[in-house]
N, C-alpha and C positions, 0 to 999 in steps of 0.2 A: 503494499499500499503506500502511495506516495505521501510525502510529507504535506499537511495542509497548511494553507497560507497563514492560518492563526498561529500554528507551530513555530513557522519561519519568522513570524513577528515576535516571537518569545514567550507564547503561551502554548505549551504542549502538554495537553490533557492524558496523552498515553504514558507519559513519563510521571505525571502527578497522581493519576488515578490509584496505582497500587499503594502509594503512601496514604491517601485519603481512606481506602479501604482498611488499611491496617490501623489507622487512628480511630476508626468506627468500630473495629473489633475490639480494640482496647477499651474504647468508651463502655461498651456493652458489659465489660467485666466490672465496671465501678457502680453500676445503677443502684445496687442495694446498699452501698456504703453509707448514705445518708439516713437509712431507715431507723438507726438507733437513735436519731434524734426527732423521729416522727414525721420526717419527710420522705416522700415517695415520688419517684420520677415515672411518668407515664411512658411505658416501653413501646407503646404503639406510635408515639409521636417523637421518636429519637431519630432526627435527621437533620440535613444541613440548614433547615430553616428555623432552628431554635429547639428550646427545651420546655416541656410542660411538666410542672411539679406541683406538689400540695402538700401541706401539713395536715396530719389526721390526729394530732394529739387534742387535748381537751383544755390546754391552758391559753391564756390570752397571749399573744405574740406579736411581734414585729419584725420586718425585714431589713436588712442591710445589704447594700451593694456597692462594690468597689472594682475599679480597674486600675491597671498598672502595666507598664512595659518594662522588660527586663534591661533595656539599655545596652552596653557595649560589651557584655561578658562573655557572650559567645564568639565574638571576635578571637578571644584568646583561645577557646575551644577549637576554632578553625585552624588557628597556626599551629597549635599543639597536634591536631589530628594530621595535618599535611606532613609533620616531622616525625611523629612516634606511632602513628597508626591506631592510636586510641582516640575515640571521638569525644569522649567526656559528655556526651549529650544526655545521658542518663541524669547526671548532676545537674546540667543545664534545665532539663524539664523541671526539676525539683526547684531550681531557683526561681524559674518562670511562674510557677504555681505560688511559691512561699512569699514572693514579693507582693502578691495580692492578699493572700491568706493572712499574713502578719499584720496587715493593715486592717482588715475585716474584724479580727478578734479584738482590736484596740477599743470597739464599741461594745465588748461584751458579746458578740455575735459569734456563733459557731458556723463554720463553713459548711454548706450543703451541696451547691451546685458551682462547679468550675467550668468555665468555656475558655478555650485557647485561640490565638490567632497568629498565624505565621504569614510573613510576606516575604518571598524569596526574590533574590536578584536574578534568578533564571530558573526555569523549569526543571533543569537537570540536578539542581541541588536536592529535589524531593527522590530523585532516582537511586540515592545512595542507600543500600539495604542497612548496611551496619548503623549508620547515622540515625536512620528511621527506627530501626529495632531498638536502639538505646533510648531514643527519645521517648518511645511508647512505653518501655519498661519504667523510666523514670516517672512518667505520668502516672501509671499504674501505681507505683509505690506510694507517691506522694498523696494521691487521692485516697488511698486505703488508710494511709497514717492520718490524714486529716479528717476523714469521714465525709468525703464529698463525692459527688459523681461527675463525670466527664460526659455528658450527653450530647454536646455539640460543639463545633469549632469551625475554623475557616483557615483554608491554606490557598494562599494566592501567589501569582508569579508577576511581579512588578519590575522589571527591568530598568524601566524609565525612572524609577523613584529610589530603589535600593542600589547602592554602589558601594561594595566594600573597598576599604583602604588597602592597597597592596601592602604586604604580599599575599594577603587573603584574596582568593579568586572568587569565591561564591560564598554567599551567607544569606541567612534569614533574620529579619527583625521578629522578636517573640514578644507576645504580650498576652493578657488574659483578663478575665472578669470573674468575680467571685460573689455568689450570693449567699449570705449568712442569715440565721435566724437567731433572734433574742427571745428566749422562752425560759421562764416567764418574762414578760416584757419589762418588768421591774429590774431585770438584770442589766438593762442598758447603762453603759458607762459613757458618760459625756466629758468628764474632766472638770465640770463646774464644781465639784466638791474638793478639788485641790485647794489647800490651805497652808498657811505657814505652820510649821510644826510636824508636817507630813514627813515621813521617812521615806527616802529613795532607796529601793531595792534593785539590783541589776541581775539579769539571768545572763550567763556566759554565752558568747557566740561561738560559731565554729571557725570563724576566721572572717575572709572578706565579705561574705555575703553578696550583695550586688551594688554596693556603693563604693566610690572611690576608684572605680575600674578605669577610668580615662587616665588618672594620674598613674596607676599601675602599668598601663600599656605604654605611656610616654617614657616612662623611666625604664621600663624593661627593653625597649627597643634600642635604648642608648647603649646597653651593656653588650660586650663582646659575645656573649652566649645567649643573650636575650632571653626568652622564657625558659632556657634550658639550664639557666644559671643555678648552681647548686646553692642552697641555703644551708646554714649551720646544722640543721636537724637531718640533712641528707636528702630531702626532697628538692625538686626543681621549683624555681620560681613559679612557673606555670601550673605544676600540680598543686602547690599550696593555694594559688589564686583561684583555682577551679573546685576547692573544696565545697561542697553544696552548702546552702543556707540551712540553718536549724529552725525548725517548727516549734512555735510556742503555743500551740493549740492545746496541747495536754496542759501545760501549765496554767493558762487563762481558765481553761475548764474546771481544773481542780481548785483554783480560786474560787471561782463562783460556786462550785458545789459545796465547798467548805463555808460557804457564806462570808468570806473576807470582805471587810469593808473597803472595796477599791475606790480610790478617789480619782485615779487616773491610771491609764495605760498607754504605753508609748514604745513604738518600734524604733529600734537603733538604726535609722536609715540615713537619708540626706542631711548633711550638716554635721555629721558625726557626734561628737560628744556635746557640741553646742547646741544640738537639738533638744537637750534636756529642758532648756529655757523655752519650751514650746509655747507655754501659756502666755498670753500678752499682757497679764497683769504684773504688777511690780514685785516679783518674788526673785530672790537670790538662791541658787541651788549649791549648797556647800557640798563638795564632794571630798570626802576624807579617806575613804578606802577604795581599792579597786583590785579586780581579779587579775589574774596572770595575762599578760598581752600575748596574742598569737605571734608565731615566728615572723610571718610576712611583715607585720607592722613594725616590729623591732628592726627588722632589716632595713626598711625604709628610713627608720630614724637613725639607726647606728652607722649603715654603710652608704645610704644614698644621698645624705646630707638634707633631707626633707625635714625641717624645722618641726620641733615638737607641737607648736601651736597649729601648724598646717596639717600634721597628722591627726590631731584631735579633732579638727574641724572637717576632716575628709572622710576618716575611717570610724568604724564603730569602736575601734580600740580594745575589743575584747568583750563587750557588752552588746548583746542582740535585742535585748528588751527591758523596758524600765516599768516597775510597778510603784505606785505611790499610795501608801496606806498610813492611816493615823499610828501612833506609837501603840496603842492598845491592841492592834491586829498585826503587829510585825512577827510575832512568834508563830501565830496560826498560818500566816503567808509563808514564812519559811518552811514550815513543817508540809504544807500542802505542795509547795514547789519540789521539795526533795522526794516527796512520795511520787510526783509526777515525773522524776528523773532529770530534774533541772539543778544545777549548780547555781545558788543564789547567793549574793553578797551585799550586806547592808552597805551602801555607798556613801549615804550622807543625809542630809536633811533640807527641807524647805524653810526659807526665812523671808522675812519681809525686807524689802530693800530693792536696789537696783536690779532690773531684769538682766541677769548674767549667770554664768556658771563659773564658780571658783574651784578649780581643779588643784587641790593642795597637794596630791602626790607628785605634780610637777610645777608647782608653784605658778600656774598659768590660769590668766582670767579670759573666759571666753565670752564673746558677745553673743546674743540671741540668733537663731537662724537668719541667714541673709545679711548679716554683719560681720 
């Protein structure tokens, strides 16, 4: 069969269709995951046009919906794939989902439905069976862990919009949307209860997650071995950067189930440690303690001459999630978090004062996000 005019123009469905079918089959395996939260997906309506789902419980509930994009992290995966033969797209799938999930749970909502969107620089990108298999495996794993279904998604070829920076030859932009449910609705967390005297608790990150990637790429490409540069722990810079993000669903769910008085929840994403000053009210966030700092971040501080203030305003620096609670609920929060498998550290306290973060472990004062 001769190549169609549309294929010659850059959209070849004969290359894309196997990928689409593989993702549909993966999605079918996830449909029962949100049932434990009383949410059921209509299996007769699982197709490219959307997802139909309902709550069958008896409690008053509200919904939360968030969407996010992964950013530049899979550019590193493509670079590593071309040189090592390992795609890393199982980890990339986890990152794509969790960058949305970890935002949804900040409202006290539990994720129940995830839809993904891929926009590739060329149709041939979808034809790589290893990459596709790894991506599907990662989506299945993260959906099961988070308790959400993947009933629909989108895969497009947009050569006139997506142009990867050399030496990467082909790539896809990845994003997604997550619907979460707050049940009972009184579990909604708005952050309005945040007040002076609240204790700041940090949950350890697994590493880079998906923020600060542009700086990592810029610095790595200037090194002789680039992403194959060996770090002191024996891993390459690329391996360390592609460690998948950590899910905090179990942590937040445990806090809610144990009726911890949560005053605010905050994912450790854009603006790094400076994001702690997220609330626009005049609060000072005094940080006295900090958990161990991941190897990649120490390397940037010690070897690549990235100043500590830039590091703190770019990377999560080892804390992927913040929980703000009154002093009276600290022990209950720590116990619930430990039972959920998370390493928690009492970082500091919220004070009345100028809106800023005083990071005492490094004697640095950080302005609020955007400053």
